[in-house]
N, C-alpha and C positions, 0 to 999 in steps of 0.2 A: 278414831277419825285419823284420816289420812291428810297431813300436811305437804303442800308441795309450793316450791318455792323456784321459779322461771327466771333467769336470768341471761338475756339475750341481748347484747349488744347489736348496735344494728338496725333491730329490729324497730317499731313503736312504741311498745310497751320494756320497758329496762328490766320493770320489779313486778310482777305480780303475785299473789300470795292466797291458794285457795284453800278451801279446806271440804272434804267430801266425807262422806259418811257412808256404812258401806250399805245402806237402805239407799244410798243415789245411784249405786247400780243396780239393785232389783228389783226396785220400785218406784222408778222413774216416773214426773209425769211430764207435761211440757212447762209449766210455770218452773217445777226445779233446771231443767234442761236451759230454759232460758237465761234463767241465773247464773248458772254455770257458765254459759257461753261468754256474757257479761264480766264477769270475774278473770277469764281466762285471755280473752282477747282485748287486753287494754283500756276497757273503756272508762277505766279510771282516773283518765286524763295524765295518765304517766308519761314521759316521752324525753328521752336521754336527751334528744337533739336540744333542746329547751332548757334543762338541767330540771323537768318535773320528774324526780325517781322516786320520789317518798321521802316520807321522814326519818327513816332507819336508814336508808342512804346517806341523807345530808346531813346526820347525824355521828354517822361514824368515824371512825377514823381508818385512815382506808393507809395503806403499805406499799410501794412499790416493788416487785419482783427483788430487785435489787435490796431492797431493807429485808423484806425477808427471809432472803439468801446471807444476811451478815448474822441475821438469827439463830435459822438452822444452821449454820456450820458453826457458834457460839454454843450451841446445845449438842450438837454432835460434838464436842471436844470432851463436854462434859462428859456426856456416855459412853466418850473412849475411855477418858482417865477410871471410870469407875465398872471396865468392861470385866472386874472380877468378877462382879455379881451378876449373877446368869436372868436376875426380874431387870436387870439396864440395857439388855440389847435391844439394839437398832430394828424397827422394824422397817419390811420391805416398804409399807406405804411411806414410811419418815426419809427413806434413803431416794426413794426414786421422786418424791416431794420438790429434798435441797436440789438432785439433780437435773428438775424440770426448773427450780430458779435461778441456778447458777447459770443455766445454757442459755435463758431470756434473759438475764442482766443488763442490762448498756454500760451499767458503773460496778467495778470490780473494787474498788478501794473503796474502805471507810470515809475518808473525808472527800470524796469526790461525791458519795452518795449522801453527803448530808449535806454538802453546798448544791447540789440539784433540790434538794428540799427547799433549801431557804432562798435561793432563786425563783423557785417555780411559788415560792407563797409568796414573795413578792407583788406578785401580780393579781395576789386575792381571788386565786383559783381556790374551786371549792376540792375537799378533797379528790369525789373521784375525777375530776378535769384533771390533778396534778397526777395523780399518779395513771388516768391515760399517758397524760404526754411525757411523765418520766418513763414509761416502761416502753415505750413506740419510739420513743427521741424521732420526729417529722423531721426534717429541713426547710420544708418550706411554709410558707401560709396558706397557701393551697392544703398541703397536707394536712397540715395543725388545725383547720376547719373543718375539713372532712371526717378527720379520724375525731374531732371531736368540737362539733357543732356550736355549740353552748358557751364557745367563746365568742361566740360573736353575735350572741342575741342582744338585742338591744337594753338601751341602760347599763351596760357595761364600759367600762372604758378600754376593752381591746381593741382599739383600731387595730390594722394592716403593720402599723410602725411599731406598735407596742408588742403582737405577736413576736414578729422579725426580731425587736431587742431581744426578745425572752427565747427564742432559738438561739440567736447569734451565743446569747450566755451559754446558753447548755453545750452547743457546739464545744466551745472555751474549754470547758470541763472535758469533755472528751476528749478533746484533742490534747491535753493536759496528762491525762491520766496515766 
């Protein structure tokens, strides 16, 4: 059995999981093809713009790039201290992952990283929304809504003024970092 996890932000479906058996490739019938199409086309009513992203994502603890960078830097330092042991060598994947999150981290200072999470948490954002806004750092309300449309969904207290206050708080952290 092969399981595929599809993650595509900006598309209709943020998360779809489908399991395919080898026999699906060799002995397909019309019912199997229709079932596969429904699973892969996002017909499960998952929609990131409305924060319908599936239970696995809603319950997951998400980390911003800057948080991952801090964790990986700490682990890298530990591995460097134990470099005498050949089993503790840093892999290329680890190094490239560290380079990536460092490059795309908007906040470098550990205190700033903590403050960003605290500020965004005050606005009762879902973990997913918090990380998208913390990673992309929109400058205007329109950018924030375009990047994460779910912050403007019905029944939530995020009007344009609240989003503007949130963005101002984030820009202050970036300015004083």
